[in-house]
NUDOFI-961921 format. One line per 10 residues: number of its first residue (from 1); for each residue x, y, z of C-alpha. Coordinates in Angstrom, 1 decimal. Example, Ala and Ser with C-alpha at 12.3 -4.5 7.8 and 13.67 -1.06 7.14 Angstrom:
<atoms>
1 = 12.3:-4.5:7.8; 13.7:-1.1:7.1 $
</atoms>
This chain:
<atoms>
1 = 118.3:111.3:103.2; 114.6:110.9:103.1; 112.6:111.6:106.2; 109.9:109.3:107.5; 107.3:111.9:106.5; 108.7:112.0:102.9; 108.8:108.2:102.7; 105.2:108.0:104.0; 104.2:110.6:101.5; 105.8:108.7:98.6 $
11 = 104.2:105.5:99.6; 100.9:107.3:99.9; 101.3:108.7:96.4; 102.1:105.3:95.0; 99.1:103.8:96.7; 96.8:106.6:95.6; 98.0:106.3:92.1; 97.8:102.5:91.8; 95.2:101.1:94.1; 92.0:102.8:92.9 $
21 = 92.4:101.4:89.4; 93.4:98.0:90.7; 90.4:97.9:93.1; 88.1:99.0:90.2; 89.3:96.2:88.0; 89.1:93.6:90.9; 85.6:94.8:91.7; 84.4:94.3:88.2; 85.7:90.7:87.9; 82.8:89.0:89.7 $
31 = 80.0:90.9:87.9; 81.5:90.4:84.5; 82.1:86.7:85.1; 78.5:86.2:86.4; 77.0:88.1:83.5; 78.9:86.1:81.0; 78.0:82.8:82.6; 74.3:83.7:82.9; 74.1:85.0:79.3; 75.9:81.9:77.9 $
41 = 73.7:79.5:79.9; 70.5:81.3:78.8; 71.6:81.2:75.2; 72.8:77.6:75.4; 69.5:76.3:76.9; 67.1:78.6:74.9; 68.4:79.0:71.4; 68.4:76.4:68.7; 65.8:74.0:67.3; 63.4:73.9:68.9 $
51 = 63.6:77.4:70.4; 62.6:77.5:74.0; 61.7:80.9:75.4; 63.4:81.9:78.6; 60.1:82.0:80.6; 59.4:78.4:79.5; 62.8:77.0:80.6; 61.8:76.2:84.2; 58.8:74.3:82.9; 60.9:72.5:80.3 $
61 = 63.3:71.5:83.0; 60.6:70.3:85.3; 58.6:68.5:82.6; 61.7:66.4:81.7; 60.9:63.8:79.0; 57.2:64.5:78.9; 57.5:67.1:76.1; 59.8:67.7:73.1; 61.2:70.9:74.7; 61.8:69.0:77.9 $
71 = 63.7:66.2:76.2; 65.9:68.6:74.2; 66.7:70.8:77.2; 67.3:68.1:79.8; 68.9:65.4:77.7; 70.9:67.4:75.2; 71.4:71.1:76.1; 71.9:70.8:79.9; 74.6:68.1:79.8; 76.3:69.9:77.0 $
81 = 76.4:73.1:79.1; 77.5:71.3:82.2; 80.3:69.6:80.2; 81.4:72.9:78.8; 81.6:74.4:82.3; 83.5:71.5:83.8; 85.9:71.1:80.8; 86.6:74.9:80.8; 87.3:74.9:84.5; 89.7:72.0:84.3 $
91 = 91.6:73.6:81.3; 91.7:77.0:83.0; 93.1:75.5:86.2; 95.6:73.3:84.4; 96.8:76.3:82.4; 97.5:78.3:85.5; 99.3:75.4:87.2; 101.6:74.9:84.2; 102.4:78.6:83.8; 103.1:79.1:87.5 $
101 = 105.2:75.9:87.8; 107.3:76.8:84.9; 107.3:80.6:85.6; 106.4:81.2:82.0; 103.1:82.8:80.9; 103.3:81.0:77.5; 103.4:77.5:79.1; 100.1:76.0:78.0; 99.1:72.4:77.4; 99.2:72.9:73.6 $
111 = 102.9:74.0:73.9; 104.1:71.2:76.2; 102.9:68.1:74.4; 100.2:67.4:76.9; 97.1:68.0:74.8; 98.7:66.4:71.7; 99.7:63.3:73.7; 96.2:62.9:75.1; 94.6:63.3:71.7; 97.1:60.7:70.2 $
121 = 96.2:58.2:73.0; 92.5:58.4:72.2; 92.8:58.6:68.4; 95.2:55.7:67.8; 92.8:52.9:68.8; 90.1:54.4:66.7; 92.2:54.4:63.5; 93.7:51.0:64.3; 90.2:49.6:64.7; 90.9:48.5:68.3 $
131 = 87.6:48.1:70.1; 87.8:49.4:73.7; 85.1:50.4:76.2; 84.5:54.1:76.8; 85.7:53.9:80.4; 89.2:53.1:79.1; 89.5:56.3:77.0; 90.4:58.6:79.9; 93.2:56.1:80.8; 94.6:56.2:77.3 $
141 = 94.4:60.0:77.3; 96.2:60.2:80.6; 98.9:57.8:79.3; 99.4:59.9:76.2; 99.4:63.2:78.1; 101.9:61.9:80.6; 104.0:60.6:77.7; 104.0:64.0:76.0; 104.7:66.0:79.2; 107.2:63.5:80.5 $
151 = 109.2:63.6:77.2; 109.2:67.4:77.4; 110.6:67.5:80.9; 113.1:64.8:80.3; 114.4:66.4:77.1; 114.6:69.7:78.8; 116.6:68.3:81.8; 113.6:67.9:84.2; 112.6:71.5:83.9; 115.9:73.2:85.0 $
161 = 115.1:76.1:82.7; 111.5:77.3:82.1; 112.5:78.6:78.6; 114.1:75.3:77.7; 111.0:73.4:78.8; 108.8:75.6:76.6; 111.0:75.2:73.5; 111.4:71.5:74.0; 107.6:71.2:74.6; 106.9:72.9:71.3 $
171 = 109.2:70.3:69.5; 107.5:67.4:71.3; 104.0:68.8:70.5; 105.0:69.1:66.8; 106.2:65.5:66.8; 103.0:64.2:68.4; 100.9:66.2:65.9; 102.9:64.7:63.1; 102.0:61.3:64.5; 98.4:62.4:64.5 $
181 = 98.6:63.4:60.8; 100.0:59.9:60.0; 97.0:58.4:61.7; 94.7:60.7:59.7; 96.3:59.5:56.5; 95.7:55.9:57.5; 92.1:56.4:58.5; 89.2:55.7:56.1; 86.8:58.5:55.2; 84.3:58.0:58.1 $
191 = 87.0:57.7:60.7; 88.8:60.7:59.2; 85.7:62.9:59.7; 85.4:61.8:63.3; 89.1:62.3:64.0; 89.1:65.7:62.4; 86.2:66.9:64.5; 87.6:65.4:67.6; 91.1:67.0:67.1; 89.5:70.4:66.9 $
201 = 87.5:69.9:70.2; 83.8:69.4:70.0; 80.9:69.2:72.5; 78.5:67.8:69.9; 76.2:64.9:70.9; 77.6:64.8:74.4; 75.3:63.3:77.1; 75.0:62.9:80.8; 77.2:59.7:80.5; 80.1:61.9:79.3 $
211 = 79.6:64.3:82.2; 79.5:61.6:84.9; 82.7:60.0:83.5; 84.6:63.1:84.6; 83.7:63.2:88.2; 86.0:60.4:89.5; 89.0:62.3:88.0; 87.8:65.5:89.5; 87.7:63.9:92.9; 91.4:63.2:92.5 $
221 = 92.4:66.5:90.9; 90.6:69.0:93.1; 92.2:68.1:96.5; 95.6:67.9:94.7; 95.0:71.4:93.3; 94.3:72.7:96.8; 97.5:71.3:98.1; 99.5:72.4:95.0; 98.5:76.1:95.0; 100.8:77.2:97.9 $
231 = 103.7:75.4:96.4; 103.2:77.2:93.1; 103.6:80.5:95.0; 106.9:79.3:96.2; 108.0:78.2:92.8; 107.4:81.7:91.5; 110.4:82.8:93.6; 112.8:80.8:91.5; 114.4:77.4:92.0; 117.2:78.7:94.3 $
241 = 114.8:80.5:96.6; 112.3:77.6:96.6; 115.1:75.2:97.6; 116.1:77.6:100.4; 112.5:77.4:101.7; 112.5:73.6:101.7; 110.7:73.0:98.4; 112.4:70.7:95.9; 111.7:72.5:92.7; 112.1:69.6:90.3 $
251 = 109.8:67.3:92.3; 107.3:70.1:92.7; 107.3:70.7:89.0; 106.8:67.0:88.2; 103.9:67.0:90.7; 102.4:70.1:89.0; 102.7:68.4:85.6; 101.0:65.3:87.0; 98.1:67.4:88.3; 97.7:69.2:85.0 $
261 = 97.7:65.8:83.2; 94.9:64.5:85.4; 92.9:67.7:84.7; 93.5:67.8:80.9; 93.5:64.2:79.8; 89.9:63.2:80.9; 88.5:66.3:79.3; 90.5:65.7:76.1; 89.2:62.1:76.1; 85.6:63.4:76.0 $
271 = 85.8:66.7:74.1; 89.0:66.6:72.3; 91.8:69.2:72.7; 89.8:72.4:73.2; 92.6:74.8:72.3; 94.1:77.8:74.2; 91.6:77.9:77.1; 94.5:77.2:79.4; 96.3:80.2:77.9; 93.5:82.8:78.0 $
281 = 91.9:81.9:81.4; 95.0:82.5:83.6; 95.7:85.8:81.9; 92.2:87.0:82.5; 92.5:86.0:86.2; 95.8:87.9:86.4; 94.6:91.0:84.5; 91.6:91.5:86.9; 93.8:91.0:90.0; 97.5:91.5:89.1 $
291 = 98.7:91.8:92.7; 97.3:88.4:93.9; 99.2:85.1:93.9; 98.6:81.6:92.7; 96.3:80.7:95.6; 93.8:83.5:94.6; 94.3:83.1:90.9; 93.5:79.4:90.8; 89.7:79.6:91.4; 89.4:82.6:89.2 $
301 = 91.3:80.9:86.4; 89.0:77.9:86.6; 85.9:80.2:86.6; 87.2:82.1:83.5; 88.0:78.8:81.7; 84.4:77.7:82.3; 83.1:81.0:81.0; 85.3:80.9:77.9; 84.2:77.5:76.8; 80.5:78.1:77.6 $
311 = 80.5:81.3:75.6; 82.4:79.8:72.7; 80.0:76.9:72.5; 77.1:79.2:71.6; 78.4:80.3:68.2; 79.9:76.8:67.7; 76.4:75.4:67.8; 74.4:78.2:66.2; 76.7:80.3:63.9; 76.4:77.9:60.9 $
321 = 73.2:76.1:61.9; 72.2:73.4:61.1; 75.9:72.5:60.8; 77.9:72.6:64.1; 81.4:73.9:64.2; 84.0:72.6:66.7; 84.2:74.7:69.9; 88.0:74.4:69.8; 88.1:76.5:66.6; 86.2:79.3:68.4 $
331 = 88.3:79.2:71.6; 91.5:79.3:69.5; 90.1:82.1:67.3; 89.4:84.3:70.3; 91.8:82.9:72.9; 95.1:83.6:71.2; 94.7:87.3:70.3; 92.8:88.0:73.5; 95.5:86.3:75.6; 98.3:88.1:73.8 $
341 = 96.5:91.4:74.3; 96.2:90.7:78.0; 99.8:89.7:78.2; 100.9:92.9:76.5; 98.7:95.1:78.7; 100.3:93.4:81.8; 103.7:94.3:80.6; 102.7:97.9:80.2; 101.7:98.2:83.8; 102.8:101.7:85.1 $
351 = 105.9:101.9:87.2; 104.0:102.9:90.3; 102.1:99.6:90.3; 104.9:97.2:91.2; 103.7:93.7:91.9; 104.6:92.1:95.3; 105.0:88.4:94.9; 103.2:86.2:97.3; 105.4:84.5:99.9; 104.8:81.5:102.1 $
361 = 103.3:82.0:105.5; 105.9:83.0:108.0; 108.1:84.9:105.5; 108.1:88.5:104.4; 106.6:89.4:101.1; 109.3:89.4:98.4; 109.2:92.2:95.8; 109.2:90.9:92.2; 112.5:91.0:90.4; 112.6:93.2:87.3 $
371 = 112.8:90.2:85.0; 109.8:88.5:86.6; 107.7:91.6:87.1; 107.2:91.9:83.4; 106.1:88.5:82.4 $
</atoms>
């Protein structure tokens, strides 16, 4: 029978073995993130044709449209950078919402039919030569994303099993992508080039009008995210425990999907499906702070999503200049292997660094079950 002294000593050994490395990683998150954002912003605004030295950027921003450098920076590069940051933040936050709601680290928009549905809603009128105002495109994207996500949940029994939702979502996404391929076959050569670049995700030729079109949707999504984050922490406990705490798991999962759709669809309408940002950003947030919960992970996931898209857009614009490559190709190229590596490193966490799952206010912290600790 262990004595209090022995128990205290064991707890101290565990803390001394786990906490220093955890605190070290957590302490590096903000400097690394700020450094990436500053470097990506400087490269995005400075590099290209014409080249604008860093010391001339303030003058170019203040000059506005009075000089060539001012026009290029303020009318082309700044809105593109802002759009990259906003789009990445939306995709990163949506990825975390889906992963936490379904309790599956592989639950990403690309695997649930959400991104494919949004892309189909925008691409179909273009191929069918239906003339629609630009303001309608986000609504079409939301309709397509809701259709894809709704079909996934309905086919999987309204999300009773996270694994069933993921497998069903992959099938729905494949069906929607097949429909996109049919549209590409029907399109003429000019439309085919536009659709191909759109489906890979591109920030090329985006202006302030594209940026301002996202703000109304953000005004709806951000308050919903704030209200949704504590519920996500409860859903991590499992459906039975969530029901015992007064949260209806199926309704909460549907609400989480709706929030993810509002975040993803307007971005997809403007930029196309920028792939795998919603997969990488949440894993970066968890890797830097593995003992936190959904409430703390959410802002970090949004910040990492913004950094990932901003960094990826630099080689997308400059690597093969003067030809631009889609930013979605770069995020997929880096996001998939990096996300898998982070997922594997999380599974190899030492035994002394057990994760304590966040619990709602007024309840005791619940230790993670063995099956959920290694996710």
